[in-house]
Backbone and ligand atoms as CSV (ligand in chain L), in Angstrom:
chain,resi,resn,atom,element,x,y,z
A,1,MET,N,N,0.828,-1.200,-0.025
A,1,MET,CA,C,-0.011,0.009,-0.032
A,1,MET,C,C,0.872,1.248,-0.017
A,2,SER,N,N,0.384,2.304,-0.611
A,2,SER,CA,C,1.156,3.553,-0.619
A,2,SER,C,C,0.904,4.351,0.670
A,3,ASP,N,N,1.629,5.438,0.829
A,3,ASP,CA,C,1.433,6.313,1.995
A,3,ASP,C,C,0.035,6.849,1.988
A,4,GLU,N,N,-0.576,7.024,0.841
A,4,GLU,CA,C,-1.900,7.618,0.746
A,4,GLU,C,C,-3.008,6.687,1.298
A,5,GLN,N,N,-2.661,5.372,1.364
A,5,GLN,CA,C,-3.645,4.437,1.851
A,5,GLN,C,C,-3.512,4.061,3.282
A,6,GLU,N,N,-2.394,4.451,3.875
A,6,GLU,CA,C,-2.172,4.093,5.291
A,6,GLU,C,C,-1.538,5.307,6.012
A,7,GLU,N,N,-1.960,5.499,7.187
A,7,GLU,CA,C,-1.264,6.473,8.035
A,7,GLU,C,C,-1.318,5.967,9.460
A,8,TRP,N,N,-0.180,5.465,9.933
A,8,TRP,CA,C,-0.137,4.835,11.221
A,8,TRP,C,C,0.280,5.837,12.272
A,9,VAL,N,N,-0.461,5.787,13.369
A,9,VAL,CA,C,-0.182,6.674,14.529
A,9,VAL,C,C,0.072,5.810,15.718
A,10,ARG,N,N,1.133,6.140,16.435
A,10,ARG,CA,C,1.445,5.365,17.644
A,10,ARG,C,C,0.445,5.763,18.738
A,11,ILE,N,N,-0.189,4.816,19.343
A,11,ILE,CA,C,-1.221,5.075,20.351
A,11,ILE,C,C,-0.856,4.644,21.735
A,12,ALA,N,N,0.047,3.685,21.847
A,12,ALA,CA,C,0.446,3.185,23.176
A,12,ALA,C,C,1.576,2.277,23.061
A,13,ARG,N,N,2.179,1.945,24.189
A,13,ARG,CA,C,3.187,0.860,24.254
A,13,ARG,C,C,2.412,-0.428,24.586
A,14,LEU,N,N,2.924,-1.505,24.188
A,14,LEU,CA,C,2.272,-2.825,24.437
A,14,LEU,C,C,1.956,-2.920,25.928
A,15,ASN,N,N,2.939,-2.582,26.768
A,15,ASN,CA,C,2.734,-2.803,28.203
A,15,ASN,C,C,1.820,-1.762,28.829
A,16,ASP,N,N,1.364,-0.823,28.064
A,16,ASP,CA,C,0.351,0.109,28.618
A,16,ASP,C,C,-0.997,-0.630,28.767
A,17,ILE,N,N,-1.185,-1.742,28.033
A,17,ILE,CA,C,-2.393,-2.486,28.108
A,17,ILE,C,C,-2.085,-3.805,28.778
A,18,PRO,N,N,-2.789,-4.189,29.838
A,18,PRO,CA,C,-2.452,-5.487,30.484
A,18,PRO,C,C,-2.942,-6.604,29.585
A,19,LYS,N,N,-2.311,-7.777,29.749
A,19,LYS,CA,C,-2.798,-8.919,29.045
A,19,LYS,C,C,-4.254,-9.174,29.370
A,20,ARG,N,N,-4.993,-9.566,28.359
A,20,ARG,CA,C,-6.508,-9.746,28.471
A,20,ARG,C,C,-7.139,-8.428,28.969
A,21,GLY,N,N,-6.637,-7.296,28.538
A,21,GLY,CA,C,-7.198,-6.030,28.909
A,21,GLY,C,C,-7.456,-5.161,27.683
A,22,ALA,N,N,-7.875,-3.928,27.927
A,22,ALA,CA,C,-8.157,-3.012,26.862
A,22,ALA,C,C,-7.841,-1.565,27.292
A,23,ARG,N,N,-7.655,-0.756,26.251
A,23,ARG,CA,C,-7.463,0.665,26.497
A,23,ARG,C,C,-8.325,1.433,25.501
A,24,LEU,N,N,-8.848,2.553,25.899
A,24,LEU,CA,C,-9.682,3.339,25.025
A,24,LEU,C,C,-8.900,4.398,24.311
A,25,VAL,N,N,-9.127,4.636,23.033
A,25,VAL,CA,C,-8.480,5.660,22.252
A,25,VAL,C,C,-9.559,6.582,21.696
A,26,LYS,N,N,-9.426,7.845,21.949
A,26,LYS,CA,C,-10.371,8.835,21.456
A,26,LYS,C,C,-10.020,9.244,20.023
A,27,THR,N,N,-10.946,9.112,19.089
A,27,THR,CA,C,-10.696,9.462,17.717
A,27,THR,C,C,-11.857,10.306,17.146
A,28,LEU,N,N,-11.676,10.754,15.918
A,28,LEU,CA,C,-12.688,11.527,15.268
A,28,LEU,C,C,-14.016,10.696,15.045
A,29,VAL,N,N,-13.919,9.425,15.053
A,29,VAL,CA,C,-15.084,8.602,14.835
A,29,VAL,C,C,-15.567,8.019,16.133
A,30,GLY,N,N,-15.072,8.496,17.305
A,30,GLY,CA,C,-15.528,8.015,18.584
A,30,GLY,C,C,-14.525,7.214,19.294
A,31,LEU,N,N,-14.920,6.540,20.364
A,31,LEU,CA,C,-14.014,5.770,21.178
A,31,LEU,C,C,-13.779,4.420,20.558
A,32,ILE,N,N,-12.479,4.081,20.420
A,32,ILE,CA,C,-12.048,2.789,19.895
A,32,ILE,C,C,-11.390,2.003,21.010
A,33,ALA,N,N,-11.848,0.797,21.190
A,33,ALA,CA,C,-11.243,-0.054,22.222
A,33,ALA,C,C,-10.129,-0.855,21.620
A,34,VAL,N,N,-8.929,-0.764,22.214
A,34,VAL,CA,C,-7.790,-1.539,21.751
A,34,VAL,C,C,-7.511,-2.645,22.735
A,35,PHE,N,N,-7.578,-3.907,22.286
A,35,PHE,CA,C,-7.475,-5.062,23.165
A,35,PHE,C,C,-6.136,-5.764,23.021
A,36,ARG,N,N,-5.675,-6.296,24.153
A,36,ARG,CA,C,-4.457,-7.143,24.072
A,36,ARG,C,C,-4.876,-8.567,24.609
A,37,THR,N,N,-4.523,-9.520,23.846
A,37,THR,CA,C,-4.925,-10.871,24.218
A,37,THR,C,C,-3.807,-11.553,25.076
A,38,PHE,N,N,-4.100,-12.735,25.497
A,38,PHE,CA,C,-3.180,-13.494,26.387
A,38,PHE,C,C,-1.841,-13.725,25.745
A,39,ASP,N,N,-1.806,-13.732,24.375
A,39,ASP,CA,C,-0.568,-13.993,23.635
A,39,ASP,C,C,-0.059,-12.739,22.930
A,40,ASP,N,N,-0.466,-11.568,23.433
A,40,ASP,CA,C,0.024,-10.293,22.964
A,40,ASP,C,C,-0.376,-9.948,21.523
A,41,LYS,N,N,-1.525,-10.484,21.073
A,41,LYS,CA,C,-2.102,-9.985,19.824
A,41,LYS,C,C,-2.900,-8.729,20.143
A,42,ILE,N,N,-2.966,-7.805,19.223
A,42,ILE,CA,C,-3.673,-6.524,19.466
A,42,ILE,C,C,-4.797,-6.408,18.420
A,43,PHE,N,N,-5.958,-5.957,18.895
A,43,PHE,CA,C,-7.121,-5.800,18.059
A,43,PHE,C,C,-7.760,-4.441,18.438
A,44,ALA,N,N,-8.388,-3.773,17.434
A,44,ALA,CA,C,-9.056,-2.515,17.695
A,44,ALA,C,C,-10.457,-2.559,17.142
A,45,LEU,N,N,-11.424,-2.237,17.994
A,45,LEU,CA,C,-12.870,-2.288,17.607
A,45,LEU,C,C,-13.579,-1.057,18.195
A,46,ASP,N,N,-14.668,-0.681,17.585
A,46,ASP,CA,C,-15.544,0.301,18.156
A,46,ASP,C,C,-15.877,-0.098,19.578
A,47,ASN,N,N,-15.966,0.836,20.472
A,47,ASN,CA,C,-16.260,0.514,21.855
A,47,ASN,C,C,-17.792,0.440,22.063
A,48,LYS,N,N,-18.461,-0.157,21.135
A,48,LYS,CA,C,-19.965,-0.242,21.217
A,48,LYS,C,C,-20.397,-1.616,20.843
A,49,CYS,N,N,-21.029,-2.250,21.767
A,49,CYS,CA,C,-21.631,-3.598,21.505
A,49,CYS,C,C,-22.765,-3.399,20.475
A,50,PRO,N,N,-22.888,-4.317,19.538
A,50,PRO,CA,C,-23.969,-4.204,18.503
A,50,PRO,C,C,-25.387,-4.442,19.170
A,51,HIS,N,N,-25.398,-4.943,20.389
A,51,HIS,CA,C,-26.739,-5.163,21.015
A,51,HIS,C,C,-27.336,-3.878,21.505
A,52,LYS,N,N,-26.753,-3.318,22.572
A,52,LYS,CA,C,-27.289,-1.994,23.057
A,52,LYS,C,C,-26.116,-1.080,23.481
A,53,ASN,N,N,-25.101,-1.103,22.663
A,53,ASN,CA,C,-23.960,-0.147,22.808
A,53,ASN,C,C,-23.166,-0.293,24.133
A,54,GLY,N,N,-23.123,-1.483,24.655
A,54,GLY,CA,C,-22.346,-1.783,25.837
A,54,GLY,C,C,-20.860,-1.458,25.592
A,55,PRO,N,N,-20.156,-0.957,26.647
A,55,PRO,CA,C,-18.771,-0.555,26.498
A,55,PRO,C,C,-17.851,-1.811,26.480
A,56,LEU,N,N,-17.494,-2.244,25.273
A,56,LEU,CA,C,-16.753,-3.503,25.132
A,56,LEU,C,C,-15.398,-3.439,25.833
A,57,SER,N,N,-14.805,-2.267,25.987
A,57,SER,CA,C,-13.485,-2.148,26.629
A,57,SER,C,C,-13.588,-2.624,28.086
A,58,GLU,N,N,-14.749,-2.672,28.681
A,58,GLU,CA,C,-14.940,-3.138,30.030
A,58,GLU,C,C,-15.311,-4.625,30.121
A,59,GLY,N,N,-15.288,-5.274,28.994
A,59,GLY,CA,C,-15.668,-6.654,28.941
A,59,GLY,C,C,-14.520,-7.599,29.273
A,60,LEU,N,N,-14.838,-8.818,29.408
A,60,LEU,CA,C,-13.841,-9.870,29.734
A,60,LEU,C,C,-13.228,-10.383,28.425
A,61,VAL,N,N,-11.878,-10.323,28.360
A,61,VAL,CA,C,-11.189,-10.849,27.178
A,61,VAL,C,C,-10.831,-12.251,27.474
A,62,TYR,N,N,-11.166,-13.165,26.544
A,62,TYR,CA,C,-10.774,-14.592,26.694
A,62,TYR,C,C,-10.439,-15.095,25.297
A,63,GLY,N,N,-9.314,-15.766,25.126
A,63,GLY,CA,C,-8.864,-16.175,23.792
A,63,GLY,C,C,-8.842,-14.966,22.889
A,64,TYR,N,N,-9.512,-15.081,21.711
A,64,TYR,CA,C,-9.590,-13.917,20.807
A,64,TYR,C,C,-10.971,-13.352,20.791
A,65,ASN,N,N,-11.572,-13.284,21.968
A,65,ASN,CA,C,-12.958,-12.814,22.114
A,65,ASN,C,C,-13.074,-11.850,23.249
A,66,VAL,N,N,-14.151,-11.046,23.191
A,66,VAL,CA,C,-14.528,-10.224,24.337
A,66,VAL,C,C,-15.973,-10.498,24.638
A,67,SER,N,N,-16.292,-10.496,25.956
A,67,SER,CA,C,-17.645,-10.690,26.385
A,67,SER,C,C,-18.194,-9.360,26.805
A,68,CYS,N,N,-19.290,-8.889,26.264
A,68,CYS,CA,C,-19.850,-7.578,26.604
A,68,CYS,C,C,-20.232,-7.557,28.056
A,69,PRO,N,N,-19.907,-6.479,28.775
A,69,PRO,CA,C,-20.194,-6.452,30.214
A,69,PRO,C,C,-21.679,-6.287,30.603
A,70,LEU,N,N,-22.463,-5.846,29.598
A,70,LEU,CA,C,-23.881,-5.639,29.934
A,70,LEU,C,C,-24.768,-6.903,29.861
A,71,HIS,N,N,-24.705,-7.574,28.727
A,71,HIS,CA,C,-25.596,-8.771,28.595
A,71,HIS,C,C,-24.905,-9.961,28.036
A,72,ASN,N,N,-23.537,-9.924,28.095
A,72,ASN,CA,C,-22.736,-11.022,27.841
A,72,ASN,C,C,-22.653,-11.545,26.377
A,73,LEU,N,N,-23.004,-10.642,25.445
A,73,LEU,CA,C,-22.809,-11.044,24.025
A,73,LEU,C,C,-21.315,-11.301,23.774
A,74,GLN,N,N,-21.001,-12.295,23.057
A,74,GLN,CA,C,-19.574,-12.709,22.791
A,74,GLN,C,C,-19.164,-12.116,21.363
A,75,ILE,N,N,-18.094,-11.412,21.349
A,75,ILE,CA,C,-17.618,-10.817,20.107
A,75,ILE,C,C,-16.275,-11.359,19.734
A,76,ASP,N,N,-16.069,-11.755,18.519
A,76,ASP,CA,C,-14.763,-12.214,18.048
A,76,ASP,C,C,-13.926,-10.966,17.691
A,77,LEU,N,N,-12.829,-10.827,18.386
A,77,LEU,CA,C,-11.951,-9.676,18.211
A,77,LEU,C,C,-11.349,-9.607,16.834
A,78,ARG,N,N,-11.159,-10.745,16.218
A,78,ARG,CA,C,-10.556,-10.784,14.901
A,78,ARG,C,C,-11.463,-10.267,13.767
A,79,THR,N,N,-12.763,-10.494,13.912
A,79,THR,CA,C,-13.707,-10.124,12.853
A,79,THR,C,C,-14.703,-9.044,13.298
A,80,GLY,N,N,-14.947,-8.909,14.561
A,80,GLY,CA,C,-15.989,-8.020,15.100
A,80,GLY,C,C,-17.333,-8.674,15.129
A,81,ASN,N,N,-17.397,-9.910,14.670
A,81,ASN,CA,C,-18.750,-10.565,14.564
A,81,ASN,C,C,-19.178,-11.161,15.930
A,82,ALA,N,N,-20.485,-11.039,16.175
A,82,ALA,CA,C,-21.058,-11.742,17.339
A,82,ALA,C,C,-20.942,-13.229,17.122
A,83,LYS,N,N,-20.772,-13.934,18.261
A,83,LYS,CA,C,-20.561,-15.375,18.188
A,83,LYS,C,C,-21.806,-16.125,18.656
A,84,GLY,N,N,-21.847,-17.381,18.349
A,84,GLY,CA,C,-22.915,-18.269,18.801
A,84,GLY,C,C,-24.233,-17.800,18.223
A,85,SER,N,N,-25.245,-17.710,19.097
A,85,SER,CA,C,-26.591,-17.305,18.597
A,85,SER,C,C,-26.685,-15.806,18.579
A,86,GLY,N,N,-25.656,-15.048,18.974
A,86,GLY,CA,C,-25.723,-13.620,18.996
A,86,GLY,C,C,-25.689,-13.014,17.586
A,87,GLN,N,N,-26.165,-11.763,17.461
A,87,GLN,CA,C,-26.239,-11.145,16.145
A,87,GLN,C,C,-25.596,-9.810,16.195
A,88,GLY,N,N,-25.069,-9.387,15.029
A,88,GLY,CA,C,-24.478,-8.029,14.930
A,88,GLY,C,C,-22.999,-8.156,14.628
A,89,ARG,N,N,-22.464,-6.988,14.406
A,89,ARG,CA,C,-21.044,-6.846,14.058
A,89,ARG,C,C,-20.493,-5.486,14.562
A,90,VAL,N,N,-19.278,-5.569,15.089
A,90,VAL,CA,C,-18.655,-4.354,15.507
A,90,VAL,C,C,-17.541,-3.972,14.509
A,91,LYS,N,N,-17.437,-2.664,14.197
A,91,LYS,CA,C,-16.441,-2.267,13.238
A,91,LYS,C,C,-15.075,-2.457,13.819
A,92,THR,N,N,-14.167,-2.957,12.942
A,92,THR,CA,C,-12.793,-3.214,13.383
A,92,THR,C,C,-11.892,-2.212,12.668
A,93,TYR,N,N,-10.718,-2.003,13.263
A,93,TYR,CA,C,-9.700,-1.086,12.698
A,93,TYR,C,C,-8.362,-1.804,12.594
A,94,GLN,N,N,-7.554,-1.325,11.694
A,94,GLN,CA,C,-6.205,-1.893,11.553
A,94,GLN,C,C,-5.301,-1.426,12.606
A,95,VAL,N,N,-4.600,-2.357,13.262
A,95,VAL,CA,C,-3.563,-2.018,14.225
A,95,VAL,C,C,-2.349,-2.864,13.937
A,96,LYS,N,N,-1.202,-2.417,14.353
A,96,LYS,CA,C,-0.030,-3.224,14.229
A,96,LYS,C,C,0.923,-2.962,15.422
A,97,LEU,N,N,1.689,-3.950,15.683
A,97,LEU,CA,C,2.666,-3.911,16.823
A,97,LEU,C,C,4.045,-3.949,16.199
A,98,LYS,N,N,4.863,-2.919,16.555
A,98,LYS,CA,C,6.258,-2.882,16.090
A,98,LYS,C,C,7.093,-2.374,17.153
A,99,ASP,N,N,8.167,-3.131,17.559
A,99,ASP,CA,C,9.045,-2.762,18.608
A,99,ASP,C,C,8.327,-2.400,19.932
A,100,GLU,N,N,7.365,-3.235,20.250
A,100,GLU,CA,C,6.580,-3.027,21.478
A,100,GLU,C,C,5.703,-1.802,21.512
A,101,GLN,N,N,5.547,-1.207,20.336
A,101,GLN,CA,C,4.680,0.004,20.211
A,101,GLN,C,C,3.444,-0.331,19.380
A,102,ILE,N,N,2.309,0.188,19.794
A,102,ILE,CA,C,1.055,-0.121,19.072
A,102,ILE,C,C,0.713,1.016,18.166
A,103,PHE,N,N,0.415,0.718,16.905
A,103,PHE,CA,C,0.014,1.771,15.953
A,103,PHE,C,C,-1.353,1.495,15.418
A,104,LEU,N,N,-2.135,2.582,15.227
A,104,LEU,CA,C,-3.493,2.484,14.675
A,104,LEU,C,C,-3.506,3.172,13.294
A,105,ASN,N,N,-4.086,2.565,12.312
A,105,ASN,CA,C,-4.162,3.169,10.959
A,105,ASN,C,C,-5.322,4.214,11.047
A,106,VAL,N,N,-4.926,5.470,10.861
A,106,VAL,CA,C,-5.915,6.537,11.035
A,106,VAL,C,C,-6.504,6.996,9.716
A,107,LEU,N,N,-6.156,6.359,8.624
A,107,LEU,CA,C,-6.696,6.795,7.344
A,107,LEU,C,C,-8.177,6.915,7.316
A,108,PRO,N,N,-8.930,5.962,7.881
A,108,PRO,CA,C,-10.413,6.116,7.810
A,108,PRO,C,C,-10.826,7.449,8.467
A,109,PHE,N,N,-10.217,7.849,9.460
A,109,PHE,CA,C,-10.633,9.112,10.167
A,109,PHE,C,C,-10.270,10.299,9.313
A,110,GLU,N,N,-9.127,10.268,8.612
A,110,GLU,CA,C,-8.791,11.372,7.695
A,110,GLU,C,C,-9.838,11.475,6.600
A,111,LYS,N,N,-10.254,10.317,6.087
A,111,LYS,CA,C,-11.283,10.366,5.005
A,111,LYS,C,C,-12.564,11.019,5.479
A,112,ILE,N,N,-12.960,10.679,6.685
A,112,ILE,CA,C,-14.209,11.278,7.250
A,112,ILE,C,C,-14.075,12.767,7.382
A,113,LYS,N,N,-12.833,13.238,7.787
A,113,LYS,CA,C,-12.652,14.667,7.945
A,113,LYS,C,C,-12.840,15.401,6.609
A,114,GLY,N,N,-12.254,14.809,5.555
A,114,GLY,CA,C,-12.241,15.492,4.256
A,114,GLY,C,C,-13.565,15.446,3.536
L,1,FES,S1,S,-25.204,-4.232,25.221
L,1,FES,FE1,FE,-23.760,-5.817,24.900
L,1,FES,S2,S,-24.850,-7.605,25.209
L,1,FES,FE2,FE,-26.303,-6.088,25.506
């Protein structure tokens, strides 16, 4: 991809987020929850459960999933899709880990601005 298609911004250090935890990032499109799994994979999703907007960053992270703290809907962090008999999808964002630093691709936010 060219520079016009990606713009990575450093948002945190890996150790700023506990294993099986999350951190909120404020953006032009709202709050994004950045999750760290047990094996140090990083995922970024809207902080809104598709059921009734529960704050996913306060949910329980297990494996590659988060459980919504309000009514326990299970969300796959890799796809944003509800699992099992649950319905709905959470928007996901590109993140990458480099040298223990977490970067978020902010291009979608720039597009919205323009
Ligand atoms: S708001 Fe998340 S399960 Fe109801």
